[in-house]
N, C-alpha and C positions, 0 to 999 in steps of 0.2 A: 521485479514486477510479478513473477509467478508466485512468490511468497505472499504478496498481497492478494492475489487471486485465490490462492489456497485458503487464506484466512476468510475471504469473502464466501467461498464455497462452504467452509465449515460453519460459518455463521448462518447461512441460508442457502442450502444446496440448490433450491429452485429459484434463485434470485433472478431478477430481470437484468438485461444488459446495462441499463443506466447505472445501476448500483456497481456493477463490475467496472464500468468506465470510470466512475467516480473514485473507485478504489485504486486506480492506477494513474489517473489524470494529473495529480500533483507532481509526478515525476517527469512530466512533459516539459517542465521548466529546464532550460538548457544550462544556464549559468549556475555554477556551484554556489556562488555568493547569493544569488537571488533565491535559489532553492533553500539555502539556510534560513532566509527570511520567511519564505512562504511555509516552511515546515516548523516555524517557531524556534529554531535552534539558536537564534540571536535574542530571543525574548529573555527578559530578566527572570521570569518564572514561566517556563514552558508549560508546566502542568496547568497553571492558572490560565494561560492563553488558550489551551485546549478546552478547558471548562467553559470559558467565555464563548468560544466558537460553538461548542455543543449547545449552549443555552440559546444561541441564535439559529441553530440548524433545525430546519423543518423536518420533523419525524416522518412526514408523508412524502418527502423528496428523496427518492432512492439515490440520485446522483450526489446530493449533499451528504447523505448518510455514508455513502461510499468514500467521499473525501475525508469525512471525519474518521472513519475506520483506518484509512491510509495514514493519516497524521498520528493517530493513536498508536498504531502498530510501529511506525518509525520511531516514535518516542520510546517505546518499550525496547525496540531493537537497538537503538543508539545506547540505551542504558545498560544493555547486556552484551549483545553480540559484537557491536561495533567497538564498544569500550574495551572488551576483552581482546579483540584482535589488535587494536591500536597499541595496547600495552605490551602484548607478546610479540609484536613484529616491529622491529626498529630499523629494518633495512630502508634504504633511500626511497625506493618506489613502493613502499608498503601499501599505499592507498590503491595503486593499480592492481596489486595482487589481491587486495581485499575485494575490489569490484569484480575481479575475475572469479573469485570464489563464489560470489553471489550469482554471477552469470552461470557458473556450473550448476549450482543448486537449482536455479530457475529452469535451465534447460532440462535437467533431470525430472523436475516436476512436470513440465510440459509434455515430455515424451512418456511418462509413466503414470499419468492420471487419466483415466478414461473420460473424464468430463472436460478436459482442457480445450480440445478443438471445438467442441460445441459452444463453450463459453466465448472463445475467440470469434467464432462465426457470428454469434449474436452481437458482440461488440462492434465488429466491422460492418455489420448490416444496419446498425442503429444510425439514423440521420443526425447530423451535427445539430440541427435545429432543436433537438430534444435535450442536448447537453445542458448542464447547469454551468454556473460561473466557476472557472478555475483560476485562482489567483496567479498572476504572472504569465498566463498563456491565453491565446485565443482558441476558439473551437477548431479551426483549421490545423493549428499546431498539435492539438490533442489527436486529431484524426491521423495526421502524418506520423506521430509518435506511435500510435496503435499499429499502423501499417508496417512501419519500420521494425517494430519489435515482433510482430507476427512473422514477418519474413525471416528475421534472425532466428527465432525459435524453430521455425520449420527447417531451416538449413543447418542447425547446430544440435545434433543429437549427441550431446556430451554430458559429462558428469558421471557420478555425483561429485559434490565438493568434499574435499577432505576436512576443511574448516567447518563447513555447515552441512553435515551429513543428513541424509533423509530422516534419521531418527531425531537429530537436533531440531530440524525444521518442523517435524511433526509435533514434538514436545512444545517448542516455542509457540507455534500457531495455536495449538490446543489451549495452552495457558492464556495466551493473549486474547483469544476470542472470548473466553469465559470472563476475563478481566474487563474487556470492552463491554460485553453485554451487561455486566453488573454495574460498571461505571456509568454507562449510558442510561440504564434504568434508574439509577440513583438521581441523576441530573433531571430526568423527566419527572420523577416523583417529587423532587424538591421544587421544581417549577410549578407543578400543579398545586402543591401545598401553599406556595406563595401567592398564587392567583386566586385560590379558593377561599 
């Protein structure tokens, strides 16, 4: 969750709460199977599915743009960090330890970035009625997800992760934000050329 918010902060440091909520809302889906569907992990061509979503995403909708950033970042993460971890860890409960490493990295970001609490306050104060549509969850579930994760981060000053060190996370988010910006700009330019 905090890796997503770090990327959102890097893309636009003064962003509004709706963008940040959109950036984390897709993870409010509880079932792993449904999350794989809503994150396009089961799509025949995940990149093409993301492009099609981007073509339908309103550039003036901060929530939708946040959702798009989330899904793009997870696509890049799955191709690098997740894939490397799954190949190098073959113990029976490797997925649990993988998720724990992400929690360590996230808690470290939360407690070591001066902007994190202000971003969280903005998200928690944003009325549900302003949210956009999140595939697989309702607004109430997104709000509960935010509250639950805020409490967890407040109560867990742990980390950093050995698998995903602060340097790794910084490098990954720096590269991914630039990739997303260029990818999104290309889709917008292509759409304007096709309509003009």
